C-alpha positions as CSV (number, residue, x, y, z in Angstrom):
1,M,0.0,0.0,0.0
2,V,1.3,3.4,-1.0
3,A,0.4,6.1,1.6
4,V,0.2,9.7,0.3
5,N,-1.0,13.0,1.7
6,S,-3.8,15.1,0.3
7,T,-2.8,18.0,-1.9
8,M,-4.6,20.6,0.3
9,L,-6.5,22.4,-2.4
10,P,-6.5,26.2,-1.6
11,L,-9.2,27.3,0.8
12,G,-11.8,29.4,-0.9
13,T,-11.7,27.3,-4.1
14,Q,-15.1,27.0,-5.8
15,A,-16.4,23.4,-5.7
16,P,-15.8,21.9,-9.1
17,Y,-19.0,20.7,-10.8
18,F,-19.6,17.0,-11.1
19,E,-22.3,14.7,-12.7
20,L,-21.8,11.1,-11.7
21,P,-23.8,7.9,-11.4
22,D,-24.3,5.8,-8.3
23,P,-24.2,1.9,-8.6
24,D,-27.9,1.9,-9.2
25,G,-27.6,4.2,-12.3
26,N,-29.0,7.3,-10.6
27,T,-27.2,10.5,-11.6
28,W,-26.1,13.0,-9.0
29,T,-24.6,16.4,-9.6
30,L,-23.2,19.2,-7.4
31,D,-26.6,20.8,-7.7
32,S,-28.3,17.8,-6.2
33,F,-27.1,19.1,-2.8
34,A,-28.0,22.8,-3.4
35,D,-30.3,22.9,-0.4
36,A,-27.6,21.9,2.1
37,P,-25.8,24.8,3.8
38,V,-22.6,22.6,4.0
39,L,-21.5,19.9,1.6
40,V,-18.8,17.3,2.4
41,V,-17.2,15.7,-0.7
42,A,-15.2,12.6,0.3
43,F,-13.0,10.6,-2.0
44,V,-13.0,7.0,-0.9
45,C,-12.9,3.4,-2.2
46,N,-13.8,-0.1,-1.0
47,H,-10.4,-1.8,-0.6
48,C,-8.2,0.8,1.0
49,P,-7.2,0.0,4.6
50,Y,-7.3,3.7,5.5
51,V,-10.9,3.9,4.4
52,Q,-11.9,0.6,6.0
53,H,-10.3,1.9,9.2
54,I,-12.7,4.8,9.4
55,A,-15.7,3.5,7.4
56,P,-18.2,2.6,10.1
57,R,-17.5,5.9,12.0
58,L,-17.8,7.8,8.8
59,G,-21.3,6.5,8.4
60,E,-22.2,7.6,11.9
61,V,-20.6,11.0,11.6
62,A,-22.4,11.5,8.2
63,D,-25.8,10.6,9.9
64,E,-25.1,13.1,12.8
65,L,-24.1,15.9,10.4
66,R,-27.0,15.2,8.1
67,A,-29.4,15.5,11.0
68,E,-27.8,19.0,11.7
69,G,-28.3,20.1,8.0
70,A,-25.1,19.1,6.2
71,A,-24.9,16.8,3.2
72,L,-22.2,14.3,2.4
73,V,-21.4,12.6,-0.9
74,A,-18.6,10.0,-1.5
75,I,-16.8,9.5,-4.8
76,N,-14.9,6.4,-5.8
77,S,-12.3,7.4,-8.5
78,N,-10.1,4.3,-8.5
79,D,-9.4,2.4,-11.7
80,Y,-11.6,-0.6,-11.0
81,A,-10.4,-2.4,-14.1
82,S,-7.1,-2.8,-12.3
83,Y,-8.6,-3.0,-8.8
84,P,-11.8,-5.0,-9.1
85,E,-12.6,-4.8,-5.4
86,D,-13.5,-1.1,-6.1
87,A,-15.9,-2.0,-8.9
88,P,-19.4,-0.4,-8.8
89,A,-21.1,-3.8,-8.2
90,K,-19.2,-4.0,-4.9
91,M,-19.7,-0.4,-3.9
92,R,-23.3,-1.0,-2.8
93,E,-22.2,-4.0,-0.7
94,Y,-19.5,-2.0,1.1
95,A,-21.8,1.0,1.7
96,E,-24.4,-1.3,3.3
97,R,-21.8,-3.1,5.4
98,W,-20.4,0.2,6.7
99,G,-23.8,1.9,7.3
100,W,-23.3,4.6,4.7
101,R,-26.6,6.3,3.9
102,F,-25.2,8.9,1.6
103,P,-24.7,8.8,-2.2
104,Y,-21.6,6.8,-3.2
105,L,-20.7,7.8,-6.8
106,I,-18.5,6.4,-9.6
107,D,-15.9,8.6,-11.2
108,E,-15.0,6.1,-13.9
109,E,-13.1,8.7,-16.0
110,Q,-11.3,10.1,-12.9
111,V,-12.1,13.7,-14.1
112,V,-13.7,14.7,-10.8
113,A,-10.8,13.5,-8.7
114,K,-8.5,15.5,-10.9
115,A,-10.7,18.6,-10.7
116,Y,-10.7,18.4,-6.8
117,R,-6.9,17.5,-6.8
118,A,-7.9,14.4,-4.7
119,A,-4.7,12.4,-4.1
120,C,-5.7,9.7,-1.6
121,T,-8.4,7.7,0.0
122,P,-9.9,9.0,2.1
123,D,-9.6,12.7,1.1
124,F,-12.2,15.2,2.5
125,F,-13.4,18.6,1.2
126,V,-15.9,20.7,3.0
127,F,-17.7,23.5,1.2
128,D,-19.8,26.3,2.6
129,S,-23.3,27.5,1.4
130,E,-21.6,29.3,-1.5
131,R,-19.7,26.1,-2.3
132,R,-16.3,27.7,-1.4
133,L,-13.8,25.4,0.2
134,A,-13.6,25.9,3.9
135,Y,-11.8,22.7,5.0
136,R,-9.8,20.0,3.4
137,G,-7.8,17.3,5.0
138,Q,-8.1,14.4,7.5
139,F,-11.1,12.8,9.2
140,D,-9.2,12.7,12.4
141,D,-5.7,11.7,13.8
142,S,-6.5,7.9,13.7
143,R,-4.6,5.7,11.2
144,P,-4.5,1.9,10.9
145,G,-2.2,0.7,13.7
146,N,-1.6,3.9,15.6
147,D,-4.1,3.1,18.4
148,V,-5.8,6.5,18.2
149,P,-9.6,6.2,18.4
150,V,-11.5,6.9,15.3
151,T,-13.7,9.9,16.0
152,G,-14.1,12.0,12.9
153,N,-13.5,15.1,15.1
154,D,-11.5,17.1,12.6
155,L,-14.1,16.8,9.9
156,A,-17.1,17.2,12.2
157,A,-15.6,20.3,13.9
158,A,-15.2,22.0,10.5
159,V,-18.8,21.2,9.4
160,R,-20.3,22.2,12.7
161,A,-18.4,25.5,12.6
162,L,-19.9,26.3,9.2
163,L,-23.4,25.3,10.3
164,T,-23.2,27.6,13.4
165,G,-21.5,30.5,11.7
166,E,-18.3,30.0,13.7
167,P,-14.8,30.2,12.2
168,V,-13.5,26.9,10.8
169,P,-10.4,25.7,12.6
170,E,-7.3,27.0,10.9
171,D,-5.2,24.0,11.9
172,Q,-6.1,21.7,9.0
173,K,-4.0,18.5,8.7
174,P,-3.7,16.7,5.4
175,S,-5.4,13.4,5.0
176,L,-3.2,10.3,4.7
177,G,-4.3,7.3,2.8
178,C,-3.8,5.0,-0.2
179,N,-3.0,6.9,-3.4
180,I,-5.9,7.1,-5.9
181,K,-5.4,4.3,-8.4
182,W,-5.1,6.2,-11.6
183,K,-5.6,4.5,-14.9
184,P,-2.2,3.7,-16.5
185,G,-0.8,6.8,-18.1
186,S,-3.4,9.2,-16.8
187,E,-1.8,10.3,-13.6
188,P,-2.2,14.1,-13.1
189,E,1.0,16.1,-13.4
190,W,0.8,17.1,-9.7
191,F,0.6,13.6,-8.5
192,N,3.8,12.1,-7.2
193,N,3.9,8.3,-7.1
């Protein structure tokens, strides 16, 4: 497993538009979440140990934040031809196992991951009501094997600050996870293998 940090897209960046299907063939766009005052865009996959480490708690945190008014969408950008565990047919199974009740979308052409400069799984981006980036980085300090409890506190604190009109914490740590599995020859120029 190759662990990489997120690229830390500049704060204030406008959320790149997306139009992606879920495994059931429903199409979701950035505008599908227009009513939410805060939107979390998470780049994840099925097979990554870093995602698996936080997956059940991610489902719980997403439920809590949704009850408070935020929305969360997850995007799988991995090359599933080379990594069949990340194929759309398995996405529904993993989402159900982990208690994910948010849209889990397929970025087959990897254009959305490139637009967001997503580098790893998991990689989180939090946008305010104007869809300007207010937080990017880690879920929390927990990593596989470091014995730090999985809480989701970093992500939740940023979302709750936006929901209540408070300043978003300035100390934003990059996420760490498996590199996005780019299709051969399509790695973005900013991506360092």
